C-alpha positions in Angstrom: 56.7 57.5 71.4 57.2 57.5 75.1 61.0 57.9 74.6 60.4 60.8 72.0 58.2 62.6 74.5 60.9 62.5 77.2 63.5 63.8 74.7 61.2 66.6 73.7 60.6 67.5 77.3 64.4 67.7 77.9 64.8 70.0 74.8 61.9 72.2 76.0 63.5 72.6 79.4 66.9 73.4 77.9 65.4 76.0 75.5 63.3 77.5 78.4 66.5 77.9 80.5 68.6 79.3 77.7 65.9 81.8 76.8 66.5 83.5 80.1 70.2 83.1 80.6 71.9 82.2 77.4 73.8 85.4 76.8 75.6 85.1 80.2 78.1 82.3 79.7 79.9 82.7 83.1 83.3 81.4 83.8 83.1 77.9 85.3 82.6 77.7 89.0 83.0 74.1 90.2 81.2 72.8 93.2 82.6 70.5 95.8 80.9 68.4 98.4 81.2 70.2 101.7 78.8 70.1 104.6 78.7 71.6 108.1 76.5 70.2 110.9 75.1 72.6 113.5 72.8 71.4 116.3 71.7 68.5 114.2 71.1 70.5 111.0 73.2 69.8 107.9 74.3 72.9 105.8 75.5 72.2 102.3 78.3 74.6 101.2 79.2 73.7 97.6 81.5 76.7 97.1 83.4 76.5 100.4 86.6 75.6 98.4 86.8 79.3 97.5 87.7 80.1 101.1 91.2 78.7 100.4 92.1 82.1 98.9 95.9 81.5 98.8 95.3 78.4 96.5 96.3 79.1 92.9 93.1 77.6 91.6 91.1 80.0 93.7 93.2 83.0 92.6 92.7 82.0 89.0 89.0 81.8 89.6 89.0 85.3 91.0 91.0 86.6 88.0 88.8 85.0 85.4 85.6 86.3 87.1 87.2 89.8 87.3 88.2 89.7 83.6 84.7 88.6 82.6 83.1 91.4 84.6 85.4 94.0 83.2 84.7 92.8 79.7 80.9 93.0 80.2 81.1 96.5 81.8 83.5 97.8 79.2 80.7 97.4 76.6 78.4 99.9 78.4 78.7 103.2 76.6 79.5 106.5 78.3 81.3 105.1 81.2 84.2 107.4 80.4 81.8 110.3 80.1 80.7 109.7 83.7 84.4 109.6 84.8 85.1 112.9 83.1 82.0 114.5 84.7 83.2 113.3 88.1 86.7 114.8 87.4 85.1 118.1 86.4 83.1 118.1 89.6 86.3 117.4 91.5 87.8 120.6 89.9 84.9 122.7 91.1 86.4 122.5 94.6 90.0 123.7 94.3 91.0 122.5 97.8 89.7 119.7 100.0 90.8 119.6 103.7 90.8 116.6 105.9 91.6 116.2 109.6 92.9 119.5 111.3 95.0 119.7 114.5 96.8 122.6 116.2 99.9 122.3 118.4 102.2 125.1 119.7 100.4 127.6 117.5 101.0 125.6 114.3 98.3 124.1 112.2 98.6 120.6 110.7 96.1 119.2 108.2 95.4 116.9 105.3 94.8 118.5 102.0 94.1 117.5 98.4 94.1 119.9 95.5 91.7 119.4 92.6 93.1 116.8 90.2 95.4 115.2 92.8 95.1 111.5 93.5 95.4 111.4 97.3 95.6 113.6 100.4 99.0 114.9 101.6 100.0 116.4 105.0 100.5 120.1 105.3 101.2 122.7 108.0 100.9 126.4 108.6 103.2 128.3 110.9 100.1 130.2 112.1 96.4 130.4 111.2 96.9 132.9 108.3 100.2 131.8 106.9 100.8 129.8 103.7 100.3 126.1 103.4 103.6 124.1 103.6 103.7 120.5 102.3 105.5 118.3 104.8 104.6 114.8 103.7 103.4 113.4 100.3 102.6 109.7 100.5 102.9 109.4 96.7 106.6 109.8 97.2 106.9 107.3 100.0 107.1 104.2 97.9 107.1 104.3 94.1 106.1 100.6 93.8 103.1 100.6 96.1 100.1 102.9 96.7 100.2 104.3 100.2 97.7 106.6 101.9 97.7 108.5 105.2 95.3 106.7 107.5 96.1 108.4 110.9 98.5 110.8 112.5 99.2 112.5 115.8 101.3 115.6 116.4 103.6 115.9 119.4 102.9 118.7 121.9 106.0 120.7 120.8 104.9 120.3 117.1 108.3 118.8 116.3 107.3 115.2 115.4 104.3 113.5 113.9 103.3 109.8 114.3 102.2 108.7 110.8 100.0 105.6 110.1 100.4 104.7 106.4 98.2 102.1 104.7 99.2 100.1 101.7 96.6 99.6 99.0 93.6 99.7 101.4 94.9 96.9 103.7 94.4 99.1 106.7 97.3 97.3 108.4 99.3 100.4 109.0 103.0 101.0 108.7 104.0 103.4 111.5 106.6 106.1 110.7 107.8 109.2 112.5 108.0 112.5 110.6 110.5 115.2 111.6 108.4 118.4 110.9 111.3 120.8 110.6 113.3 118.6 108.3 110.2 117.2 106.5 111.8 113.8 106.6 111.1 110.4 108.2 113.1 109.1 111.1 114.7 105.6 110.6 112.2 103.8 112.8 109.8 101.7 110.8 107.0 99.8 112.6 105.3 97.2 110.4 101.6 96.4 111.0 101.4 99.0 113.8 98.6 101.4 114.6 99.2 105.0 115.8 97.9 105.5 119.4 99.4 108.6 121.1 102.4 110.3 122.5 103.1 109.6 126.2 101.9 112.3 128.6 104.2 115.3 128.7 106.6 113.6 126.2 107.8 114.5 122.7 109.9 111.5 122.2 108.0 108.5 123.6 104.7 107.1 122.2 102.2 104.2 122.5 101.3 102.0 119.5 99.3 98.9 118.8 101.2 96.1 117.0 99.5 93.3 115.1 100.9 89.9 114.1 100.9 90.1 110.3 99.9 92.3 107.4 98.5 89.4 105.5 94.7 90.1 105.4 94.0 86.5 104.4 95.4 84.9 107.5 93.4 84.3 110.7 96.4 85.0 113.0 97.0 88.4 111.5 94.6 90.1 113.9 95.1 87.8 116.9 96.9 88.7 120.1 97.8 92.3 119.3 99.7 94.2 122.0 100.3 97.8 123.1 103.9 98.9 123.3 105.9 101.9 124.2 108.8 103.2 122.1 111.4 105.9 122.8 112.8 107.6 119.7 116.3 106.5 118.9 116.2 103.2 120.8 116.1 99.6 119.6 112.6 98.7 118.5 113.0 95.1 119.4 113.3 96.1 123.1 110.1 98.1 123.2 108.1 97.4 126.3 104.8 95.6 126.1 102.4 97.5 128.4 99.1 95.8 127.5 98.4 92.4 126.0 96.7 89.1 126.5 99.9 87.5 127.7 101.1 90.5 129.7 97.8 91.1 131.5 95.9 87.8 132.0 94.0 89.4 134.8 92.1 91.6 132.3 90.8 88.6 130.4 91.8 89.9 127.0 90.5 87.6 124.2 92.8 86.8 121.2 90.6 88.8 118.9 90.3 91.9 121.2 92.3 95.0 120.3 93.8 96.4 123.6 94.1 100.1 123.7 95.2 102.9 126.1 94.3 106.6 126.4 94.7 109.5 128.8 93.5 113.1 129.3 95.9 116.0 130.0 93.9 117.3 133.0 93.6 113.8 134.6 96.0 112.0 136.9 95.0 108.6 135.5 95.5 106.5 132.4 92.9 104.3 131.0 92.7 101.0 129.0 90.1 99.0 127.1 89.5 96.0 125.0 88.2 96.9 121.6 85.7 94.8 119.6 82.7 95.9 117.6 80.7 96.0 120.8 79.9 99.7 121.6 79.7 98.9 125.3 83.2 99.3 126.6 85.0 97.6 129.4 87.3 100.2 130.9 90.3 99.9 133.4 92.3 102.7 135.1 95.5 103.3 136.9 97.5 106.3 138.2 99.3 108.0 135.3 102.5 108.0 137.4 102.6 104.1 137.0 102.8 104.2 133.2 106.5 103.2 133.2 106.3 100.7 136.0 107.4 97.2 135.3 103.8 96.3 135.2 100.8 98.6 135.5 98.3 97.5 138.2 95.0 98.1 136.4 91.7 98.4 138.3 88.3 97.6 136.8 86.3 100.8 136.1 83.3 99.6 134.0 81.9 96.3 132.8 79.8 95.6 129.7 76.7 95.7 132.0 77.4 99.4 132.6 76.7 100.1 128.9 79.3 102.9 128.7 80.5 104.1 125.3 82.4 107.4 125.1 84.5 108.5 128.1 86.1 111.9 129.1 88.3 112.3 132.1 89.0 115.6 133.9 90.9 115.9 137.1 89.5 113.2 139.5 86.2 112.8 137.5 85.3 110.7 134.5 82.3 111.3 132.3 80.6 108.5 130.5 78.0 108.4 127.7 75.7 105.4 128.7 72.5 103.8 127.6 71.9 102.0 130.9 68.3 102.7 131.8 68.4 105.4 129.1 67.9 104.1 125.5 68.4 107.6 124.1 71.6 107.9 126.3 72.6 110.1 129.2 75.9 111.5 130.5 77.0 110.5 133.9 79.9 111.7 136.1 81.9 109.3 138.4 84.6 110.2 140.9 87.9 108.3 140.2 88.8 108.5 143.9 86.1 106.0 144.6 84.2 105.1 141.4 80.6 103.8 141.9 78.9 103.0 138.6 75.7 101.9 140.5 75.1 105.5 141.8 76.6 107.9 139.3 75.7 111.6 139.1 73.6 112.2 136.0 74.8 115.5 134.5 72.9 115.3 131.2 69.6 113.3 131.4 68.0 111.3 128.6 65.7 113.3 126.4 63.7 112.9 123.2 66.8 113.5 121.1 69.5 110.8 121.1 72.9 111.8 122.4 75.3 110.3 119.9 78.7 111.4 121.2 80.6 113.4 123.8 83.9 115.1 123.1 86.1 117.7 125.0 88.3 120.7 124.7 90.4 122.1 127.4 87.5 123.3 129.6 84.4 122.1 127.9 82.5 119.0 127.1 80.8 119.0 123.6 77.6 117.0 123.4 76.2 115.9 120.0 72.4 115.3 119.8 70.3 114.0 116.9 66.7 113.4 116.0 66.1 110.4 113.7 69.8 110.6 112.8 68.9 113.5 110.5 68.6 116.7 112.6 71.8 117.5 114.6 72.4 120.0 117.4 75.4 120.6 119.7 75.6 121.6 123.3 78.5 122.5 125.6 79.0 122.1 129.3 81.9 123.3 131.5 83.9 120.4 132.9 84.1 122.1 136.2 80.3 121.9 136.5 77.2 123.7 135.5 74.4 123.0 133.0 74.6 122.1 129.4 73.6 124.9 127.0 72.8 124.7 123.3 75.4 126.0 120.8 73.5 128.2 118.3 74.7 127.3 114.8 73.5 128.4 111.4 74.0 124.8 110.1 71.7 122.0 109.0 72.3 118.4 108.5 75.2 116.4 110.1 77.5 118.4 112.4 80.6 116.7 113.9 82.7 118.6 116.4 86.4 117.9 117.2 88.7 119.9 119.4 91.3 121.8 117.5 93.7 121.1 120.3 93.4 119.7 123.9 94.9 123.0 125.0 92.3 125.4 123.7 88.5 125.8 123.6 88.3 126.0 119.8 86.3 123.4 117.9 86.4 122.5 114.3 83.0 121.6 112.8 82.4 119.4 109.9 79.0 119.9 108.3 77.0 118.4 105.4 73.4 117.7 104.4 71.6 115.8 101.7 71.7 118.8 99.4 74.7 120.7 100.8 78.3 119.6 100.2 80.6 119.2 103.2 82.6 122.1 104.6 84.4 123.1 107.8 83.6 125.8 110.3 85.0 127.0 113.7 83.3 127.7 117.0 85.0 129.3 120.1 83.2 127.6 123.0 84.5 130.1 125.5 83.5 133.2 123.6 80.5 131.7 121.9 81.8 132.8 118.5 81.0 131.0 115.3 82.9 131.6 112.0 83.8 130.0 108.7 87.3 129.5 110.1 90.6 129.2 108.2 89.7 126.0 106.4 86.3 126.8 104.9 86.2 126.6 101.1 83.8 128.5 98.8 82.8 126.7 95.6 79.8 126.1 93.4 78.4 122.9 91.8 76.2 123.2 88.8 72.7 121.9 89.3 72.9 121.7 93.1 70.3 124.5 93.4 67.7 122.1 91.9 68.2 119.4 94.5 65.6 119.0 97.3 65.3 116.5 100.1 62.4 115.1 102.1 62.1 112.7 105.0 59.1 110.5 105.5 58.3 107.7 107.9 57.4 104.3 106.3 55.4 101.7 108.1 57.4 98.5 108.2 56.2 94.9 108.4 55.5 95.1 112.1 54.0 98.6 112.2 57.3 100.3 113.2 57.8 103.7 111.6 61.1 103.8 109.6 62.6 107.2 108.5 63.4 107.4 104.8 65.3 110.3 103.3 64.7 111.0 99.6 66.8 113.3 97.5 66.1 114.4 93.9 66.3 117.1 91.2 62.9 118.9 91.5 62.9 119.8 87.8 63.3 116.2 86.7 61.3 114.2 89.2 57.9 112.8 88.2 55.7 110.7 90.5 54.7 108.4 87.7 57.2 105.5 88.3 59.5 106.6 85.5 62.4 107.7 87.6 65.4 105.5 88.3 65.9 105.3 92.1 69.0 104.2 94.0 68.2 103.3 97.6 71.0 102.7 100.2 70.9 101.2 103.6 73.2 99.9 106.4 71.7 99.0 109.8 74.5 97.5 111.9 76.8 98.3 114.9 74.5 101.1 115.9 75.9 103.3 113.1 73.4 105.7 111.7 72.9 106.9 108.1 73.4 110.6 108.7 72.9 113.3 106.1 75.9 113.5 103.7 76.2 114.9 100.2 78.3 112.9 97.8 79.4 115.3 95.1 80.3 112.6 92.7 76.7 111.3 92.5 75.7 114.5 90.8 76.0 112.9 87.3 73.2 110.5 88.2 71.0 113.1 89.9 71.5 115.4 86.9 70.0 112.6 84.9 66.9 112.4 87.1 68.0 109.6 89.4 66.5 109.7 92.9 68.8 108.9 95.8 67.1 107.4 98.8 68.5 106.4 102.3 66.6 104.0 104.5 67.3 104.6 108.3 66.7 100.9 109.2 66.9 99.2 112.5 70.4 98.2 113.5 71.5 101.8 113.3 71.0 104.2 116.2 68.8 106.8 114.5 66.2 106.3 117.3 68.6 105.3 120.1 69.9 102.1 121.6 66.5 100.3 121.3 66.6 101.0 117.5 70.0 99.4 117.3 69.1 96.3 119.3 66.0 95.8 117.2 68.3 95.0 114.3 70.9 92.9 116.1 71.5 89.1 116.2 68.1 87.4 116.4 66.2 90.7 115.6 68.4 91.2 112.4 65.5 90.5 110.0 64.0 93.9 110.9 67.0 95.4 109.1 66.2 94.0 105.7 62.4 94.0 106.2 62.6 97.8 107.0 64.7 98.2 103.8 62.1 96.3 101.8 59.3 98.4 103.3 61.1 101.6 102.2 61.8 100.2 98.7 58.1 99.2 98.4 57.0 102.7 99.5 59.1 104.3 96.8 57.3 102.1 94.2 53.8 102.5 95.7 54.1 106.3 95.8 55.3 106.6 92.2 58.9 107.8 92.9 60.0 104.8 90.9 59.0 101.3 89.7 60.3 97.8 90.2 62.0 98.0 86.8 63.7 101.2 87.8 64.8 100.4 91.4 68.4 99.7 92.4 69.4 98.8 95.9 72.7 98.8 97.7 74.4 98.0 101.0 78.0 98.2 102.0 80.0 95.9 104.3 77.5 94.8 107.0 74.9 96.4 104.8 75.6 93.4 102.6 73.3 91.5 104.9 70.6 94.1 104.2 70.8 94.1 100.4 71.5 90.3 100.2 68.5 89.3 102.2 66.3 91.9 100.6 66.9 90.4 97.2 66.6 86.9 98.4 63.4 87.6 100.2 61.9 90.0 97.5 63.8 89.4 94.3 60.8 90.8 92.4 61.1 94.2 94.0 64.5 95.3 92.6 65.8 95.6 89.1 69.4 96.0 90.3 71.4 95.1 93.4 74.8 96.3 94.3 76.3 94.5 97.3 79.5 96.4 98.0 82.2 94.5 99.9 79.3 92.8 101.6 78.8 90.3 104.5 76.9 87.7 102.4 77.8 84.5 104.2 77.3 85.1 107.9 77.4 81.4 108.8 81.0 81.3 107.8 81.9 84.9 108.9 83.6 84.0 112.1 86.0 81.7 110.3 87.5 84.7 108.4 90.3 86.8 109.9 88.0 89.6 111.0 85.2 87.3 112.0 85.9 86.7 115.7 85.9 90.3 116.6 82.4 90.7 115.0 80.8 87.9 117.2 79.3 90.5 119.6 77.4 92.0 116.7 76.2 89.0 114.7 76.7 86.0 117.0 78.5 82.7 116.9 77.6 79.3 115.5 78.7 77.8 118.8 75.4 79.0 120.5 72.2 77.5 119.1 70.1 80.7 119.2 72.9 82.7 117.6 73.5 80.0 115.0 69.8 80.3 114.0 70.1 84.1 113.7 73.3 83.8 111.6 71.6 81.2 109.3 68.6 83.5 108.9 70.7 86.5 107.9 73.0 84.5 105.6 72.3 85.6 102.0 74.4 82.9 100.4 72.4 80.2 102.2 69.1 81.7 101.1 69.9 81.7 97.4 67.4 79.3 95.6 68.0 77.5 92.3 65.7 78.6 89.5 64.8 82.0 91.2 64.8 85.1 89.0 67.2 87.5 90.7 67.9 91.2 89.9 70.9 92.3 87.9 73.6 92.1 90.5 77.1 93.7 90.6 78.9 92.2 93.6 82.1 94.1 94.6 85.1 93.1 96.6 88.6 94.5 97.3 91.1 91.7 97.2 93.1 93.3 100.1 89.9 93.7 102.2 90.9 93.1 105.9 87.3 93.4 107.1 85.1 91.3 104.7 87.5 88.8 103.2 87.1 88.4 99.5 85.9 84.8 99.5 82.7 86.0 101.2 81.3 88.0 98.3 83.0 85.5 95.9 81.0 82.6 97.2 77.8 84.5 96.9 78.6 85.5 93.3 79.4 81.9 92.3 76.2 80.5 93.8 74.0 83.3 92.5 75.3 82.8 88.9 74.4 79.1 89.2 70.9 79.7 90.8 69.7 82.7 88.7 67.1 81.9 86.0 66.4 85.5 84.9 68.1 87.2 82.0 69.8 89.6 84.4 73.6 89.5 84.7 75.3 88.5 87.9 78.8 89.9 88.0 81.7 89.9 90.5 83.9 93.1 90.4 87.3 92.4 92.0 89.5 95.4 92.8 93.1 94.3 93.3 94.3 97.8 94.4 92.0 98.4 97.3 90.7 97.0 100.5 87.5 97.8 102.4 87.4 101.6 103.0 89.2 102.8 99.9 93.0 103.2 99.6 92.6 103.8 95.9 93.6 106.9 93.9 90.9 109.3 92.9 91.2 108.1 89.3 90.5 104.5 90.5 87.6 105.8 92.7 86.0 107.6 89.8 86.4 104.5 87.5 84.9 102.1 90.1 82.0 104.5 90.9 81.4 104.9 87.2 81.2 101.2 86.7 78.5 100.9 89.4 76.6 103.9 88.1 76.8 102.7 84.5 75.6 99.3 85.4 72.6 100.7 87.2 71.7 103.0 84.3 72.1 100.2 81.8 70.0 97.8 83.6 67.3 100.4 84.6 66.9 101.3 80.9 68.5 104.7 80.5 69.0 105.1 76.8 72.4 106.8 77.2 73.9 103.6 78.6 72.5 100.8 76.4 75.2 98.6 74.8 74.8 97.8 71.1 76.3 94.4 71.2 74.2 92.7 73.9 
């Protein structure tokens, strides 16, 4: 009888488990004994074997998981309908323009016509002339998908440095385009980033060269170096002008990205060491020494000076700094005898946050924001004077860039939560605003019904967190019946600024609410807001997100069974820890190329450069912070987790694929709910795209369909589940 009771108990346990999870027979994910010991603590890591991403067994695991996910998603009805709706929306705008630059009276710009897969490079002989195609990346290599990632035009408008990225790897191939012939010169620079043409030169340029284009190898991003090349010469003899080996006096770390820049009106050149740290360490030297055997750099700023953006003009340099000014101020320092301890404050700190400074020939452009939502621009003459506001009939995000360093014309990019992006022009000298030559008129059905509101939500510690909510006013009911998709980021001091994604209209036309949480870790409220979601204070990031999500439920915008949350890249910490801390609050989670395993992050190729943001396991306090923000570590066996679609790009150079993969494997094992846990692997892209528009629409449709299915929309309910 005793033995029968035990057997009955086992059967009951099995039936209970299968009742929740029986329909999801995931591909097998083996476990292997693996432990790490940090400061006396033992961390078990049963899926660490997946980090050996070049291993055939690991590759097979990825493929089986990908096939399983695609099979599940393929059963969701009306996925193709969403794709077709997105394609029709794309056609509503016949032309889309990207970066615009003017040189020698000619205009160069990226452009994509409706229905085309990627952007190509065009030119106009003058502002009003016809568009001339000068480079189509689709014709560059018929075997591989390349996109234009960066480009710089020479002053005489005769040559263009082109940075081409293969399948989203971001490790550029640098080529030189002859504008007149519309053909590429023979030079071919592998894993090299466009930097700039040399001062007053149309045949010499600076570029940054990496070690390897293999995004899975640690050494690929180590010990990069800045070189100078002269057109027509042997590339192997290019001079190294800035590197760890060449400049030991600058203390360049292996993971740092050295860089150089200059301004036309200044007699100096400048250098820096790039990491994710916004506070830059700058060096300077006379421009005349650029071709010396070795440049004698002098220290200009340290991390303690908290300088970010820099603009040089004649013997002065302007810095945007948060030192003693959490909302930032602009200071001016003489390069004849720089003194960062006693700078001249030219634009003091105010209630609004100064987010950037830029320059034209004669003016500085200052961008201000309030809560990361309301933008204004000011201008100030570089020769002196006071800053004055630029009156603009624009709302939402406004980004200004000089059309050319030789004029005072600015191109403005503008978008809001309910207004698609467009470009405008402002003449700083004359104070004239206009649509400009690259403004495009178009209409989107249903956009007139969209409204937005921004509220402040009380977080766990009493802090007020801005939350932007966008919805169709004719379909929204505050009875909890709406599906809501809330997004958040909160890292690196990057703010979630107003932006309208045209291709989310199919969801909003079906009554879905879009919400954007302006959590700590961004800079919506300045430097203090950023540092309140950084390293040991990182929990504020996901707790702010949880508070915003709970607000949407409490106020009737949605319900727990209708709420989907997402975070991308570093936002993976936000969504990962939100669902491990409050799995009951969300019906769906979409961690997109997310940082889900921060304890192991620094052991990935892009990990060391991110230590200033998240920390290192070598320091006890930072180890504890990394452990707390690690979503993979916080997964618990037997917990009921939301339906989760975890995405990764196999060529991702920023968040290596094994990070989301480990999270997916463990979550599949731990989950006791009936909700599916899926890993979507895209083999054609990396971190920030690189895919064709067709692939983009399909990937976005997969995510949207998954949300609509799991949140109960009748149109997307499969018949065979």
